[in-house]
Steps between C-alpha positions, in 0.01 A plus 500: 500500500625845409411800712554865418526748786410866462572758770362843573595749771243750619550814709197672649520801733166419664159655469234465234592795280875464505723408206714191511746330272538150358799347335541167325754391240358713217213676680582813696223749573318708756169367628191659651126480503351614165297818461187289431523387862582848635873436523801711402527322162880483490667217313305180457263308724395140567193524277704618204772243567252209512351620172851531355596151617186346351532692172870437443466133592212462253664679207838330549329160523301574186809617314685181590206285388473686169874452444485125581204461264702682230213733422590798277449779754457849355428693820387452856402748771269504795308728733402367841266635764483420871177554689507546877170500687459698820197396703463606863864606510624157385723505192471194275694449178198383304600454136776527242404546137761435230436645155768354275522600134685234307536496123671257269677592177290519186634170368350312799213264432177419679668205674759741644228737619311214664818391681567861608152528651558176695831632632349836600260307726758247622756764604263627768472161668871417453650814652632441854361832628154411369529168677612673822199733513241252366200476727576840654501744208274454199689495170331614181633495145381737228725409211523644151677275251536492126722506195665822379 
């Protein structure tokens, strides 16, 4: 069994509306509560980082699957949205919506497009971040695919 270890150091001065700092191998940024939650909105925040983790895991997984399938990729991009519900002062990360736009080169055939659509769906269930949050955060896919 192979294990990969990732480390992060966090400094927090204390208090709700303070600004802290996190540092990992390639991630170094200030952190605070976002303006949507009446915070100072400096640097990033846990909500944004969970959305970023889910989105980057999905798009990297999809890219790897497309490469392994040898599909003629023309372009790929994605917008993602995180929805946090606040009911009775309780914050719940309710849903993440991924909106990938994936297009194959014009010489691709219908078989390629069918395979692409299968991979777009499969990437969501294969990504380790999606697996980690399954059952806690709803995941929704609104994909746009085609041939350009």
